[in-house]
C-alpha positions as CSV (number, residue, x, y, z in Angstrom):
1,M,-6.1,-64.2,-20.0
2,I,-4.4,-61.3,-22.8
3,L,-4.7,-62.5,-25.9
4,V,-2.1,-60.3,-28.4
5,S,-1.8,-61.6,-31.6
6,G,1.5,-61.4,-33.8
7,G,3.7,-62.7,-36.0
8,L,6.6,-65.5,-36.1
9,D,9.9,-64.1,-34.6
10,T,13.1,-65.3,-35.5
11,T,15.4,-63.4,-32.3
12,T,14.1,-64.8,-29.0
13,H,13.8,-63.2,-25.8
14,P,13.0,-64.9,-22.8
15,Q,9.9,-62.7,-21.9
16,N,8.3,-63.6,-25.3
17,Q,8.6,-67.3,-25.3
18,V,5.4,-68.7,-25.5
19,S,5.2,-72.7,-25.7
20,G,8.6,-72.7,-27.5
21,F,7.6,-70.6,-30.4
22,S,9.0,-66.5,-29.9
23,Y,6.3,-64.0,-30.8
24,K,6.8,-60.0,-31.5
25,L,4.6,-58.3,-29.5
26,S,4.7,-54.4,-30.1
27,I,4.4,-51.6,-27.6
28,K,1.4,-50.7,-28.5
29,A,-0.6,-53.8,-28.2
30,Q,0.6,-54.2,-24.7
31,K,-0.3,-51.0,-23.9
32,Y,-4.1,-51.6,-25.3
33,S,-3.9,-54.5,-23.6
34,E,-3.1,-53.3,-20.4
35,D,-5.6,-49.8,-20.6
36,R,-8.3,-52.4,-21.6
37,L,-7.6,-54.8,-18.3
38,T,-7.5,-51.3,-16.2
39,S,-10.6,-50.1,-17.7
40,I,-12.3,-54.1,-17.2
41,L,-11.5,-54.0,-13.9
42,F,-12.4,-50.7,-13.1
43,C,-15.7,-50.8,-15.2
44,K,-16.8,-53.7,-12.6
45,T,-15.9,-51.9,-9.5
46,F,-16.3,-48.5,-9.9
47,M,-19.2,-48.2,-12.7
48,A,-22.9,-47.0,-12.3
49,T,-25.3,-48.2,-14.9
50,F,-27.6,-45.6,-16.6
51,T,-30.0,-45.9,-19.1
52,V,-30.4,-42.8,-21.7
53,H,-32.7,-41.6,-24.1
54,V,-31.8,-40.1,-27.2
55,T,-34.2,-38.6,-28.4
56,I,-34.5,-37.6,-32.6
57,E,-36.6,-34.8,-34.2
58,N,-36.7,-32.7,-36.7
59,K,-36.1,-29.1,-36.0
60,P,-38.4,-26.4,-35.9
61,G,-38.8,-25.6,-39.5
62,I,-38.4,-28.9,-40.9
63,S,-41.3,-30.3,-42.8
64,D,-42.8,-33.8,-40.5
65,P,-44.7,-36.0,-43.0
66,E,-45.3,-38.4,-41.2
67,G,-46.8,-36.0,-38.3
68,E,-48.8,-34.0,-40.7
69,T,-50.2,-37.3,-42.2
70,I,-51.0,-38.4,-38.5
71,L,-53.1,-35.4,-37.5
72,N,-54.8,-35.1,-41.2
73,D,-56.3,-38.8,-40.1
74,L,-57.1,-37.1,-36.6
75,V,-59.2,-34.2,-38.5
76,L,-60.6,-36.5,-40.9
77,K,-62.0,-38.6,-38.6
78,G,-63.6,-35.9,-36.5
79,T,-62.2,-37.6,-33.5
80,H,-59.6,-36.2,-31.0
81,K,-60.5,-32.0,-32.1
82,T,-58.3,-30.3,-29.1
83,V,-55.3,-32.0,-30.7
84,S,-53.6,-29.1,-33.1
85,K,-50.1,-30.6,-34.1
86,I,-48.0,-33.8,-34.2
87,K,-44.5,-34.4,-34.1
88,T,-42.6,-37.2,-34.9
89,A,-38.9,-38.4,-33.1
90,K,-37.0,-41.2,-33.0
91,M,-35.8,-42.7,-29.7
92,L,-32.9,-44.7,-29.0
93,K,-32.2,-46.3,-25.5
94,F,-29.0,-47.2,-24.5
95,T,-27.6,-48.8,-21.2
96,I,-24.1,-47.7,-20.5
97,K,-21.9,-48.3,-17.9
98,E,-20.2,-45.3,-16.9
99,K,-18.6,-43.5,-13.7
100,D,-21.3,-40.9,-13.5
101,K,-24.1,-39.1,-15.6
102,K,-22.0,-36.4,-17.1
103,T,-19.9,-39.0,-18.9
104,A,-22.8,-41.5,-19.9
105,E,-23.8,-38.6,-21.5
106,S,-20.9,-36.9,-22.9
107,K,-20.0,-41.0,-24.3
108,I,-23.2,-41.7,-26.0
109,Q,-23.2,-38.0,-27.8
110,E,-19.8,-39.5,-29.0
111,I,-21.3,-42.3,-30.4
112,C,-24.0,-40.7,-32.0
113,D,-21.5,-38.5,-34.1
114,E,-19.0,-40.7,-34.4
115,L,-22.0,-43.0,-36.3
116,R,-24.0,-40.4,-37.7
117,I,-27.2,-41.6,-36.6
118,Y,-28.6,-37.8,-37.0
119,N,-27.8,-34.7,-39.2
120,P,-27.3,-31.9,-37.4
121,M,-28.4,-29.6,-40.4
122,V,-32.4,-31.0,-39.9
123,S,-32.5,-32.5,-36.4
124,K,-32.3,-31.6,-33.1
125,V,-31.1,-34.2,-30.7
126,T,-32.0,-34.6,-26.7
127,I,-30.0,-36.9,-24.5
128,T,-31.1,-38.0,-20.7
129,V,-29.1,-40.2,-18.8
130,F,-31.5,-41.9,-16.1
131,D,-30.2,-43.9,-13.0
């Protein structure tokens, strides 16, 4: 079932008749619907599910107050003396259906860039794709 929004049209074309009403369908809407349907069918047939981890951490030279605070707590407690540095990071876990790992990675990179999930001036991003 394909749903297309449109306005009431005074002209009548037999192909546009829906329950006695005539709806104006744009070529763009028809193309989108066909592409979406093809994408859904392809997705169910040939796509694999991947887990993608996106790790966002500060670039070298950028201060990490949270990591420094945790390290100071360890030093003050006198425990875990072998730990000399702690860096914090944020991890996002995605599950995505794509045809291969490379496509999954590029799609997730596109999503991160589009949504501005990180600041490229101060953050380093690592994307890891798992089967």
